[in-house]
C-alpha atoms as one frame of an Amber mdcrd trajectory, in Angstrom:
protein
  20.420  39.172  64.509  19.305  41.282  67.447  21.134  42.551  70.501  20.359
  44.346  73.754  22.006  47.659  74.621  21.825  48.248  78.366  22.807  51.197
  80.527  23.197  49.713  83.985  23.655  50.880  87.550  20.015  51.815  88.231
  17.735  50.319  90.916  14.803  48.470  89.352  11.530  48.850  91.248   7.829
  48.385  90.662   5.490  45.512  89.855   6.008  42.669  87.397   3.903  39.680
  86.360   5.806  36.507  85.396   4.876  34.645  82.230   3.670  31.064  82.122
   6.113  28.270  82.875   8.148  27.416  79.764   8.970  23.982  81.104   5.250
  23.258  81.504   4.165  24.790  78.210   6.173  22.417  76.003   4.974  19.063
  77.440   1.405  20.387  77.736   1.456  21.270  74.045   2.855  17.812  73.300
   0.079  16.236  75.397  -2.607  17.728  73.140  -1.659  14.947  70.686  -3.202
  12.401  73.065  -6.762  13.416  72.198  -8.665  14.095  68.977 -10.703  16.798
  70.724  -9.711  20.489  71.103  -7.616  21.582  74.065  -7.334  25.250  75.036
  -4.199  26.325  76.881  -4.124  29.636  78.745  -1.080  31.590  79.944   1.252
  30.121  77.316   4.452  32.199  77.323   5.017  33.982  74.002   8.601  32.754
  73.651  10.736  31.183  70.969  10.580  27.598  72.265   6.769  27.649  72.391
   6.637  28.982  68.841   8.907  26.148  67.697   6.749  23.532  69.447   3.722
  25.023  67.704   5.474  24.621  64.352   6.307  20.998  65.159   2.648  20.280
  65.943   1.432  22.055  62.811   3.932  20.085  60.753   2.279  16.778  61.718
  -1.224  18.076  60.965  -2.378  19.676  64.222  -4.674  22.709  63.936  -3.730
  25.670  66.162  -5.945  28.727  66.663  -4.165  31.535  68.505  -6.999  33.197
  70.404  -4.572  35.779  71.763  -0.821  36.023  72.372  -1.000  33.652  75.334
  -4.011  31.446  74.555  -4.019  28.665  71.964  -6.752  26.232  70.992  -4.991
  23.090  69.795  -6.878  20.396  67.890  -5.076  17.194  66.931  -8.026  15.711
  65.042  -5.747  13.882  62.637  -1.998  13.207  62.676  -0.773  12.846  59.130
   2.779  11.629  59.729   4.806   9.799  62.354   8.036  11.547  61.333   9.079
  14.844  62.885  10.970  17.627  61.131  14.708  17.298  61.911  15.192  21.047
  61.448  12.484  22.010  63.949  13.118  19.105  66.322  16.769  20.092  66.639
  15.979  23.642  67.769  14.665  22.834  71.253  15.256  20.250  73.940  11.556
  20.073  74.830  10.810  18.486  71.456  11.689  15.128  73.061   8.336  15.254
  74.907   6.626  14.533  71.574   7.969  10.959  71.682   5.419   9.628  74.159
   2.225  11.166  72.789   3.162  10.419  69.166   3.789   6.793  70.093   0.561
   6.547  72.101  -1.529   8.161  69.380  -0.088   6.639  66.194   1.735   3.519
  67.385   5.023   4.663  65.888   7.301   7.692  65.708  10.677   8.506  64.201
  12.612  11.051  66.237  15.620  13.079  65.140  18.061  14.087  67.861  16.664
  16.875  70.087  18.404  20.238  70.361  18.372  22.878  73.097  21.001  24.611
  75.194  24.593  23.449  74.839  25.260  22.876  78.538  26.811  19.416  78.414
  25.749  15.884  77.577  22.026  15.356  78.061  21.274  11.645  77.870  18.011
  10.293  76.490  18.428   6.693  77.684  15.897   7.088  80.505  13.160   7.997
  78.016  13.599   4.872  75.956  14.039   2.547  78.938  10.703   3.788  80.307
   8.911   3.597  76.955  10.303   0.102  76.354   8.860  -1.001  79.682   5.462
   0.262  78.476   5.612  -1.831  75.310   7.619   0.195  72.806  10.213  -1.346
  70.537  13.136   1.075  70.182  15.602   1.103  67.302  18.470   3.590  67.177
  20.273   4.188  63.897  21.287   7.828  64.153  17.626   8.677  64.672  15.268
   6.942  67.096  12.452   4.773  65.776   9.768   3.736  68.256   6.927   1.365
  67.484   4.312  -0.426  69.527   1.356  -2.637  68.691   0.085  -2.651  72.259
   0.966  -0.332  75.111   0.591  -1.864  78.534   1.004  -0.646  82.088   4.186
  -1.484  83.973   6.014  -0.996  87.243   8.887   1.328  86.305  11.890   2.536
  88.278  13.509   5.425  86.426  17.311   5.309  86.576  17.308   9.076  87.099
  14.600  11.551  88.054  14.515  13.014  84.547  11.758  15.582  84.061  11.134
  14.961  80.376  11.478  11.168  80.693   8.905  11.245  83.491   6.613  13.332
  81.287   6.955  10.942  78.347   6.220   7.950  80.579   3.176   9.685  82.079
   1.721  10.497  78.675   2.147   6.961  77.325   0.853   5.364  80.535  -2.281
   7.499  80.351  -3.450   5.592  77.262  -1.797   2.231  78.022  -3.906  -0.697
  79.164  -3.710  -1.448  82.877  -1.944   0.369  85.671   1.496   1.966  85.605
   3.552   2.870  88.658   6.493   5.231  88.077   9.093   5.257  90.877  11.796
   7.943  91.166   9.555  10.195  89.094  10.425  13.866  88.710   7.905  16.002
  90.578   8.709  19.603  89.586   5.791  22.068  89.309   5.758  21.632  85.523
   5.387  17.854  85.891   2.495  18.526  88.268   0.955  20.870  85.686   1.088
  18.116  83.067  -0.576  15.611  85.394  -3.326  18.033  86.357  -4.058  18.943
  82.746  -4.265  15.277  81.770  -6.676  14.676  84.654  -8.822  17.532  83.315
  -8.979  15.610  80.026  -9.984  12.345  81.725  -6.740  10.708  82.858  -6.509
   8.929  86.224  -3.255   9.858  87.973  -2.492   9.435  91.683   0.444  10.782
  93.686   0.763  14.117  91.884   3.586  16.121  93.481   5.359  13.025  94.814
   8.091  10.861  93.301   5.785   7.860  92.929   2.996   8.187  90.378   0.226
   5.656  89.806  -1.533   5.943  86.465  -4.607   3.932  85.552  -4.797   3.786
  81.766  -7.954   4.970  80.020  -9.237   4.206  76.528  -9.355   7.825  75.401
  -9.003  11.411  76.557 -11.401  14.244  75.827 -10.928  17.951  75.267 -10.756
  20.736  77.799  -8.964  23.830  79.068  -6.006  24.398  81.324  -4.159  27.437
  82.669  -0.378  27.071  82.934   1.195  28.186  86.204   3.818  30.938  86.520
   7.432  30.297  85.577   9.249  30.038  88.896  12.578  30.352  87.041  11.451
  33.786  85.866  10.272  34.633  89.393  13.692  33.660  90.768  15.335  35.801
  88.097  13.260  38.846  89.062  14.039  38.357  92.759  17.756  38.319  91.953
  17.419  41.319  89.659  15.755  43.433  92.336  18.304  42.408  94.963  21.476
  43.166  92.991  20.206  46.464  91.579  18.972  47.652  95.001  15.334  47.972
  93.956  11.993  47.105  95.549   9.858  44.708  93.560   6.408  43.152  93.788
   6.055  39.992  91.710   2.382  39.221  91.128   0.895  35.716  90.962   4.245
  34.120  91.779   3.015  31.033  93.747   5.440  31.343  96.711   5.047  27.635
  97.589   7.213  26.842  94.540  10.018  29.047  95.904  10.810  27.499  99.279
  14.231  26.098  98.321  14.983  29.183  96.216  14.288  31.208  99.351  16.645
  29.084 101.485  19.486  29.395  98.966  18.985  33.102  98.340  18.939  33.663
 102.121  22.461  32.187 102.248  23.479  34.803  99.681  21.892  37.618 101.718
  18.704  37.999  99.664  15.361  38.071 101.469  11.859  38.086 100.025   8.446
  37.562 101.540   5.167  35.986 100.466   2.146  38.249 100.295  -0.687  35.886
  99.509   0.074  34.596  96.027   2.571  37.410  95.401   6.249  37.825  96.292
   7.697  41.069  97.639  11.419  41.880  97.446  12.300  44.847  99.701  15.096
  47.266  98.922  18.263  47.459 101.023  19.132  43.757 100.881  22.024  42.708
 103.182  23.786  40.793 100.360  26.105  38.997 102.780  26.944  35.317 102.330
  26.225  33.217 105.425  29.128  30.854 106.248  28.529  27.316 107.403  28.760
  26.526 111.119  32.297  27.184 112.317  32.907  29.798 109.625  33.462  27.324
 106.774  32.921  28.458 103.195  29.397  27.353 102.194  28.501  25.314  99.128
  25.425  25.883  96.998  24.484  23.071  94.640  21.583  22.092  92.429  19.592
  18.844  92.335  16.142  17.609  91.259  13.019  19.047  92.883  12.507  20.034
  95.634  16.199  21.015  95.747  17.615  24.180  94.181  16.880  24.126  90.430
  19.761  23.861  87.967  18.154  26.547  85.797  18.747  29.146  88.534  22.422
  28.328  89.121  23.653  30.918  86.595  21.439  33.560  88.234  22.689  32.628
  91.717  26.297  33.057  90.593  25.574  36.667  89.621  23.936  37.263  93.012
  26.967  35.732  94.771  29.270  38.090  92.860  27.418  41.010  94.490  27.296
  39.529  98.000  29.949  39.978 100.673  31.852  36.755 101.336  32.949  33.598
  99.558  30.872  30.676  98.300  31.480  27.509  96.292  28.870  27.023  93.541
  28.506  23.379  92.499  26.569  22.706  89.280  26.009  18.964  89.567  23.717
  18.346  86.636  25.339  19.830  83.516  29.067  19.929  82.879  29.131  22.943
  80.549  26.711  25.364  82.200  29.432  27.208  84.151  31.523  28.057  81.114
  29.732  31.418  80.831  31.521  32.747  83.939  34.427  34.024  81.827  32.031
  36.724  80.647  31.263  37.721  84.238  34.984  37.751  85.005  35.500  40.151
  82.087  32.856  42.395  83.677  34.813  42.458  86.952  33.476  39.488  88.922
  35.957  37.593  91.099  35.323  33.989  90.160  37.626  30.984  89.963  36.362
  28.233  87.673  37.644  25.105  89.440  36.385  22.555  86.908  33.351  22.148
  84.616  31.060  21.718  87.631  32.384  24.098  90.298  33.404  27.697  90.749
  34.379  29.833  93.741  32.802  33.282  93.883  34.102  36.083  96.103  32.138
  39.294  96.421  31.118  41.949  96.268  32.713  42.883  92.956  31.739  46.123
  91.208  30.744  45.151  87.675  31.425  47.249  84.606  29.635  47.209  81.282
  31.021  44.998  78.528  30.080  43.377  75.233  29.112  39.732  75.706  27.217
  36.964  73.934  24.446  34.847  75.412  25.403  31.140  75.230  22.100  29.701
  76.504  18.771  30.775  77.996  19.712  30.956  81.673  23.251  32.270  81.185
  21.741  34.905  78.903  19.406  36.076  81.653  22.271  35.984  84.170  24.328
  38.242  81.904  21.356  40.559  81.492  21.033  40.846  85.282  24.780  41.500
  85.549  24.536  44.212  82.884  21.647  45.909  84.686  23.630  46.197  87.937
  26.929  47.085  86.215  28.179  50.626  85.753  28.228  51.793  82.160  26.890
  50.342  78.943  26.708  46.666  78.040  25.852  44.954  74.782  24.429  41.423
  74.806  24.444  39.580  71.509  22.666  36.363  70.484  19.605  37.391  72.490
  17.454  34.866  70.643  18.674  32.524  73.391  17.054  34.767  76.029  13.905
  35.064  73.876  13.630  31.270  73.883  12.819  31.317  77.590  11.794  34.832
  78.669   8.760  36.584  77.204   9.342  40.143  75.961  11.887  40.631  78.719
  12.759  44.214  77.792   9.067  45.181  77.840   8.736  43.780  81.353  11.913
  45.511  82.576  11.469  49.019  81.155   8.522  49.922  83.457  10.773  48.958
  86.381  13.323  51.581  85.349  15.638  49.503  83.167  17.457  51.313  80.382
  17.359  48.526  77.786  16.924  48.648  74.034  16.523  45.890  71.479  18.484
  46.685  68.319  18.653  44.818  64.998  22.186  44.294  63.696
């Protein structure tokens, strides 16, 4: 096991380049199963979840050449089995995106239960309702067995705007006969990345970036190359980090257009940043004052599907709120266990009342002090790391493999900014 030892209380300043989007990397790797020709992916983040997805692909017979740390050539010439490793499949939530391409390519797939962060119940019903509409027969007996003799286009209304269910439906529809229309589709930047990559390989997809996708099925896809966009969750994390430590930060190649709602929410917490072309600049001396609603009412910040504030930044926003003057209600609508990490922030000195599994009240600013904590999931782990870097004294964060699952070499990116952080084997 490894841990981080952090000496906090220092402004972090300089320039940082975000890694590729984790939430795009996993479905794009899964999509390479849709063609028997090589696909080269650039800007893959060198993180734990990507490594696990690579192992899952290799396990079914896919050839992977790692041209460098962030570039893989993936060739699914032959798929030797329709059954996926339960051990590997259970390590990450993104493994569920293998369902669609395995079904489309082989006509059958047996899925164990997916893993991932323990942040509450994460239903998979939407996936199987969509795949059933496209011609799959679904049998559940502890695992999930999908089979189809003929995939056909359909008019589908998703019962929730699930990102991974949308991605599975897109990938199956790409090779199904006829036309598919997906209503209430998720349209996050990583879903857009998947659509654009598939179009590079020969797919015909209309409505990219909207919540209604029209997909004209094709007989086969070819090979090609695609560069994954930056991880806007990482960009949001760096913005928060600069603000609460009092530093000045330039985030290169950040694609500011993906940060409009993040900007609105952070503004309410007293954090300002500006677009400089494709970069984002966070000035020092942030006001860090919570803006009340009209009439002086305590504001509420909540998450929702794109283009609303992303659930994966809620933990980060709570840390920012703890350092901002005023009171705010944070409402995590999507996952009922994500807020349970706030007890660790409370132990560090934050003034937070956990109202129920979905809501907490944060009053700031609260001087934080170093403590020994454990990372429960990817985003809470990064939130605790940010808290430790603005806290006075030394902090120890254990179970950092959770942070490594989503953030590439985070200590190597933070040290040049002035962070006193060390990775230690225990």
